[in-house]
DSSP file (Angstrom, degrees, kcal/mol; ACC not computed):
  #  RESIDUE AA STRUCTURE BP1 BP2  ACC     N-H-->O    O-->H-N    N-H-->O    O-->H-N    TCO  KAPPA ALPHA  PHI   PSI    X-CA   Y-CA   Z-CA
    1    1 A X              0   0    0      0, 0.0     2,-0.2     0, 0.0    68,-0.0   0.000 360.0 360.0 360.0 137.6   14.4    3.0    3.9
    2    2 A X     >  -     0   0    0      1,-0.1     4,-2.4     4,-0.0     5,-0.2  -0.515 360.0 -99.4 -93.5 171.7   16.2    0.6    6.1
    3    3 A X  H  > S+     0   0    0      1,-0.2     4,-2.5     2,-0.2     5,-0.2   0.840 121.7  52.3 -60.2 -36.7   14.8   -2.8    7.2
    4    4 A X  H  > S+     0   0    0      2,-0.2     4,-2.2     1,-0.2    -1,-0.2   0.925 110.6  47.3 -66.9 -44.4   13.8   -1.4   10.7
    5    5 A X  H  > S+     0   0    0      2,-0.2     4,-2.4     1,-0.2    -2,-0.2   0.907 112.2  51.3 -61.4 -42.1   11.9    1.5    9.2
    6    6 A X  H  X S+     0   0    0     -4,-2.4     4,-2.6     1,-0.2    -2,-0.2   0.947 111.7  45.3 -61.2 -49.9   10.2   -0.8    6.7
    7    7 A X  H  X S+     0   0    0     -4,-2.5     4,-2.2     1,-0.2    -1,-0.2   0.864 111.9  52.7 -66.7 -34.9    9.0   -3.2    9.4
    8    8 A X  H  X S+     0   0    0     -4,-2.2     4,-1.9    -5,-0.2    -1,-0.2   0.942 112.8  44.0 -63.5 -46.5    7.9   -0.4   11.7
    9    9 A X  H  X S+     0   0    0     -4,-2.4     4,-2.9     2,-0.2     5,-0.2   0.857 108.7  57.7 -69.5 -34.0    5.8    1.1    8.9
   10   10 A X  H  X S+     0   0    0     -4,-2.6     4,-2.7     1,-0.2     5,-0.2   0.951 108.4  47.5 -56.9 -48.2    4.5   -2.4    7.9
   11   11 A X  H  X S+     0   0    0     -4,-2.2     4,-2.2     1,-0.2    -2,-0.2   0.889 112.2  49.3 -60.3 -40.6    3.2   -2.7   11.5
   12   12 A X  H  X S+     0   0    0     -4,-1.9     4,-2.3     2,-0.2    -1,-0.2   0.922 112.8  46.3 -65.5 -44.6    1.6    0.7   11.4
   13   13 A X  H  X S+     0   0    0     -4,-2.9     4,-3.1     2,-0.2     5,-0.3   0.916 112.6  50.0 -65.0 -43.2   -0.1    0.1    8.1
   14   14 A X  H  X S+     0   0    0     -4,-2.7     4,-2.4    -5,-0.2     5,-0.2   0.915 111.7  48.5 -63.2 -42.2   -1.4   -3.3    9.2
   15   15 A X  H  X S+     0   0    0     -4,-2.2     4,-2.0    -5,-0.2    -1,-0.2   0.926 114.3  46.7 -61.9 -44.2   -2.8   -1.8   12.4
   16   16 A X  H  X S+     0   0    0     -4,-2.3     4,-2.2     1,-0.2    -2,-0.2   0.946 116.1  42.6 -63.8 -50.1   -4.4    1.0   10.5
   17   17 A X  H  X S+     0   0    0     -4,-3.1     4,-2.3     1,-0.2    -1,-0.2   0.832 112.3  54.5 -70.3 -31.4   -6.0   -1.2    7.8
   18   18 A X  H  X S+     0   0    0     -4,-2.4     4,-2.2    -5,-0.3    -1,-0.2   0.902 109.3  48.3 -65.7 -40.8   -7.1   -3.8   10.3
   19   19 A X  H  X S+     0   0    0     -4,-2.0     4,-2.0    -5,-0.2    -2,-0.2   0.912 111.4  50.0 -64.8 -42.4   -8.9   -1.1   12.3
   20   20 A X  H  X S+     0   0    0     -4,-2.2     4,-2.2     1,-0.2    -2,-0.2   0.913 111.2  48.9 -61.9 -42.7  -10.5    0.1    9.2
   21   21 A X  H  < S+     0   0    0     -4,-2.3    -1,-0.2     1,-0.2    -2,-0.2   0.881 111.3  50.3 -64.3 -38.6  -11.6   -3.4    8.2
   22   22 A X  H  < S+     0   0    0     -4,-2.2     3,-0.3     1,-0.2    -1,-0.2   0.838 119.5  35.6 -69.5 -32.8  -13.0   -4.0   11.7
   23   23 A X  H  < S+     0   0    0     -4,-2.0    -2,-0.2     1,-0.2    -1,-0.2   0.680 136.1  17.7 -95.6 -19.2  -15.0   -0.8   11.7
   24   24 A X    ><  +     0   0    0     -4,-2.2     3,-2.0    -5,-0.2    -1,-0.2  -0.485  63.3 173.1-153.6  72.5  -16.0   -0.7    8.1
   25   25 A X  T 3  S+     0   0    0      1,-0.3    -4,-0.1    -3,-0.3    -1,-0.1   0.769  81.3  52.3 -58.7 -29.1  -15.7   -4.0    6.4
   26   26 A X  T 3  S+     0   0    0      4,-0.0    -1,-0.3    -5,-0.0     2,-0.1   0.179  77.7 148.2 -93.2  18.4  -17.3   -2.9    3.2
   27   27 A X    <>  -     0   0    0     -3,-2.0     4,-1.7    -7,-0.2     5,-0.1  -0.302  39.8-157.9 -59.1 124.3  -15.0    0.1    2.8
   28   28 A X  H  > S+     0   0    0      2,-0.2     4,-2.2     1,-0.2    -1,-0.2   0.818  95.3  59.1 -70.2 -29.5  -14.4    1.0   -0.9
   29   29 A X  H  > S+     0   0    0      2,-0.2     4,-2.6     1,-0.2    -1,-0.2   0.939 106.2  46.7 -61.9 -46.4  -11.3    2.8    0.3
   30   30 A X  H  > S+     0   0    0      1,-0.2     4,-2.5     2,-0.2    -2,-0.2   0.889 110.6  52.7 -64.3 -39.0   -9.9   -0.4    1.8
   31   31 A X  H  X S+     0   0    0     -4,-1.7     4,-1.9     2,-0.2    -1,-0.2   0.903 111.2  47.0 -62.8 -40.4  -10.8   -2.3   -1.4
   32   32 A X  H  X S+     0   0    0     -4,-2.2     4,-2.4     2,-0.2    -2,-0.2   0.913 111.2  50.8 -67.2 -42.7   -8.9    0.2   -3.4
   33   33 A X  H  X S+     0   0    0     -4,-2.6     4,-3.2     1,-0.2     5,-0.2   0.911 107.7  54.1 -60.4 -42.7   -5.9    0.1   -1.1
   34   34 A X  H  X S+     0   0    0     -4,-2.5     4,-2.6     1,-0.2     5,-0.2   0.937 109.6  46.7 -58.0 -48.0   -5.8   -3.7   -1.3
   35   35 A X  H  X S+     0   0    0     -4,-1.9     4,-2.1     1,-0.2    -1,-0.2   0.908 114.3  48.1 -61.3 -41.7   -5.7   -3.6   -5.1
   36   36 A X  H  X S+     0   0    0     -4,-2.4     4,-2.7     2,-0.2    -2,-0.2   0.932 112.8  47.4 -64.5 -46.1   -3.0   -0.9   -5.0
   37   37 A X  H  X S+     0   0    0     -4,-3.2     4,-2.5     2,-0.2    -2,-0.2   0.907 111.2  50.3 -64.9 -42.0   -0.9   -2.8   -2.5
   38   38 A X  H  X S+     0   0    0     -4,-2.6     4,-1.0    -5,-0.2    -1,-0.2   0.924 112.5  48.5 -61.7 -42.8   -1.1   -6.1   -4.3
   39   39 A X  H ><>S+     0   0    0     -4,-2.1     5,-2.7    -5,-0.2     3,-0.6   0.935 113.7  45.6 -60.8 -46.8   -0.1   -4.4   -7.5
   40   40 A X  H ><5S+     0   0    0     -4,-2.7     3,-1.6     1,-0.2    -1,-0.2   0.811 105.4  60.7 -70.3 -29.0    2.9   -2.7   -5.8
   41   41 A X  H 3<5S+     0   0    0     -4,-2.5    -1,-0.2     1,-0.3    -2,-0.2   0.788 105.3  50.6 -64.3 -26.3    3.9   -5.9   -4.1
   42   42 A X  T <<5S-     0   0    0     -4,-1.0    -1,-0.3    -3,-0.6    -2,-0.2   0.143 132.9 -91.8 -98.0  18.5    4.3   -7.3   -7.6
   43   43 A X  T < 5S+     0   0    0     -3,-1.6    -3,-0.2     1,-0.2    -2,-0.1   0.478  85.4 131.4  90.0   2.8    6.5   -4.4   -8.7
   44   44 A X      < -     0   0    0     -5,-2.7    -1,-0.2    -6,-0.2    -8,-0.0  -0.066  65.4-117.9 -80.0-175.4    3.7   -2.3  -10.1
   45   45 A X        -     0   0    0     16,-0.1    16,-2.7    15,-0.0    17,-0.3   0.388  43.2-114.9-106.6   1.9    2.9    1.4   -9.5
   46   46 A X        -     0   0    0     14,-0.2    -9,-0.1    13,-0.1    -7,-0.1   0.452  62.5 -82.3  79.6  -0.4   -0.5    1.0   -7.8
   47   47 A X        -     0   0    0    -11,-0.1    13,-2.5    -8,-0.1     2,-0.2  -0.044  61.2 -51.6  92.1 165.4   -2.2    2.8  -10.7
   48   48 A X  B     -A   59   0A   0     11,-0.2    11,-0.3     1,-0.1     4,-0.1  -0.544  36.8-152.7 -77.9 139.4   -2.8    6.3  -11.7
   49   49 A X        -     0   0    0      9,-3.1    10,-0.1     2,-0.4    -1,-0.1   0.501  42.8-110.2 -92.3  -5.3   -4.3    8.6   -9.0
   50   50 A X  S    S+     0   0    0      8,-0.4     2,-0.3     1,-0.3     9,-0.1   0.555  90.4  65.6  89.9   7.4   -6.0   11.0  -11.5
   51   51 A X  S    S-     0   0    0      7,-0.4     2,-0.4     6,-0.0    -2,-0.4  -0.967  71.9-127.6-150.9 165.1   -3.7   14.0  -10.9
   52   52 A X        -     0   0    0     -2,-0.3     6,-0.2    -3,-0.1    -4,-0.0  -0.969  22.4-139.3-119.5 131.7   -0.1   14.9  -11.3
   53   53 A X    >   -     0   0    0      4,-2.9     3,-2.1    -2,-0.4    10,-0.0  -0.177  39.0 -87.6 -80.4 180.0    2.0   16.3   -8.5
   54   54 A X  T 3  S+     0   0    0      1,-0.3    -1,-0.1     2,-0.1    -2,-0.0   0.655 128.0  54.2 -64.6 -15.4    4.5   19.2   -8.8
   55   55 A X  T 3  S-     0   0    0      2,-0.1    -1,-0.3     0, 0.0     3,-0.1   0.361 121.5-103.4 -98.8   4.3    7.2   16.7   -9.8
   56   56 A X  S <  S+     0   0    0     -3,-2.1     2,-0.2     1,-0.3    -2,-0.1   0.544  75.5 139.9  87.5   7.3    5.2   15.2  -12.7
   57   57 A X        +     0   0    0      1,-0.1    -4,-2.9     5,-0.1    -1,-0.3  -0.605  20.1 165.8 -85.6 145.3    4.3   12.0  -10.8
   58   58 A X        +     0   0    0     -2,-0.2    -9,-3.1    -6,-0.2    -8,-0.4   0.393  43.9  93.0-137.3  -0.5    0.8   10.6  -11.1
   59   59 A X  B  > S-A   48   0A   0    -11,-0.3     4,-2.1   -10,-0.1     5,-0.4  -0.626  77.4-117.6-100.3 159.3    0.9    7.0   -9.7
   60   60 A X  H  >>S+     0   0    0    -13,-2.5     4,-2.7   -15,-0.2     5,-0.7   0.922 114.5  45.2 -54.6 -47.3    0.1    5.8   -6.2
   61   61 A X  H  >5S+     0   0    0    -16,-2.7     4,-1.5   -14,-0.2     7,-0.2   0.929 112.5  48.2 -67.6 -45.5    3.6    4.6   -5.7
   62   62 A X  H  45S+     0   0    0    -17,-0.3     4,-0.2     1,-0.2    -1,-0.2   0.811 122.3  34.7 -68.6 -28.3    5.5    7.6   -7.1
   63   63 A X  H  <5S+     0   0    0     -4,-2.1     3,-0.2     2,-0.1    -2,-0.2   0.903 132.5  22.9 -89.4 -48.3    3.4   10.0   -5.0
   64   64 A X  H  <5S+     0   0    0     -4,-2.7    -3,-0.2    -5,-0.4    -2,-0.2   0.750 134.6  24.5 -94.7 -26.1    2.7    8.2   -1.8
   65   65 A X    ><< +     0   0    0     -4,-1.5     3,-1.4    -5,-0.7    -1,-0.2  -0.311  64.3 151.2-136.9  51.8    5.5    5.6   -1.5
   66   66 A X  T 3  S+     0   0    0      1,-0.3    -1,-0.1    -3,-0.2    -4,-0.1   0.744  81.4  34.8 -64.1 -23.8    8.5    6.7   -3.6
   67   67 A X  T 3  S+     0   0    0     -6,-0.1     2,-0.5     2,-0.1    -1,-0.3   0.284  89.6 114.2-112.1  10.1   11.1    4.9   -1.4
   68   68 A X    <   -     0   0    0     -3,-1.4    -3,-0.1    -7,-0.2     2,-0.1  -0.711  56.9-141.7 -89.6 125.4    9.1    1.8   -0.5
   69   69 A X    >>  -     0   0    0     -2,-0.5     3,-1.1     1,-0.1     4,-1.0  -0.336  29.0-103.7 -77.6 164.4   10.4   -1.5   -1.9
   70   70 A X  H 3> S+     0   0    0      1,-0.3     4,-2.5     2,-0.2     3,-0.2   0.851 118.8  66.9 -53.5 -36.3    8.2   -4.3   -3.1
   71   71 A X  H 3> S+     0   0    0      1,-0.2     4,-2.6     2,-0.2    -1,-0.3   0.842  93.2  58.3 -58.5 -35.7    8.9   -6.1    0.1
   72   72 A X  H <> S+     0   0    0     -3,-1.1     4,-2.1     1,-0.2    -1,-0.2   0.953 111.0  41.3 -57.0 -50.2    7.1   -3.5    2.1
   73   73 A X  H  X S+     0   0    0     -4,-1.0     4,-2.7    -3,-0.2   -32,-0.2   0.864 112.5  55.0 -69.3 -36.5    3.9   -4.1    0.2
   74   74 A X  H  X S+     0   0    0     -4,-2.5     4,-2.5     2,-0.2    -1,-0.2   0.913 109.0  48.4 -61.5 -42.4    4.4   -7.9    0.2
   75   75 A X  H  X S+     0   0    0     -4,-2.6     4,-2.5     2,-0.2     5,-0.2   0.921 112.5  47.1 -66.0 -43.7    4.6   -7.9    4.0
   76   76 A X  H  X S+     0   0    0     -4,-2.1     4,-2.1    -5,-0.2     6,-0.2   0.943 113.8  48.6 -62.3 -46.7    1.5   -5.8    4.4
   77   77 A X  H  X>S+     0   0    0     -4,-2.7     5,-2.5     1,-0.2     4,-1.0   0.914 111.8  49.3 -59.8 -43.8   -0.4   -7.9    2.0
   78   78 A X  H ><5S+     0   0    0     -4,-2.5     3,-0.7     1,-0.2    -1,-0.2   0.940 113.4  45.1 -61.3 -48.2    0.7  -11.1    3.7
   79   79 A X  H 3<5S+     0   0    0     -4,-2.5    -1,-0.2     1,-0.2    -2,-0.2   0.795 114.8  48.4 -69.9 -27.9   -0.2   -9.9    7.2
   80   80 A X  H 3<5S-     0   0    0     -4,-2.1    -1,-0.2    -5,-0.2    -2,-0.2   0.590 111.6-119.8 -84.7 -11.4   -3.6   -8.6    5.9
   81   81 A X  T <<5 +     0   0    0     -4,-1.0     2,-0.6    -3,-0.7    -3,-0.2   0.741  57.5 156.7  77.0  23.4   -4.4  -11.8    4.1
   82   82 A X      < -     0   0    0     -5,-2.5    -1,-0.3    -6,-0.2     3,-0.2  -0.739  24.9-159.6 -85.7 122.1   -4.6  -10.0    0.8
   83   83 A X        +     0   0    0     -2,-0.6   -45,-0.1     1,-0.1    -1,-0.0  -0.374  54.8  89.1 -96.3 175.7   -4.0  -12.5   -2.0
   84   84 A X              0   0    0     -2,-0.1    -1,-0.1   -46,-0.0   -42,-0.0   0.470 360.0 360.0 113.2   9.7   -2.9  -12.0   -5.6
   85   85 A X              0   0    0     -3,-0.2    -2,-0.1   -11,-0.1   -11,-0.0   0.465 360.0 360.0 -83.7 360.0    0.9  -12.1   -5.1
């Protein structure tokens, strides 16, 4: 991913998660995403998703975000006000 692609997707994710927070502040999905993003912002894998894909991957990062650098998650966390970085 190049910097332009990263920033575009950061904006898309922040818009999506902000809308989710506005319409369903107690969302367990949003709480889980927050934990995953904070972990991945710190170089983690976001945790195991409970299944393995056809390539043998089982973590949030390896399945959903294989080319996303830590900076992507740091930017989303910063803009969402998610702490733990």
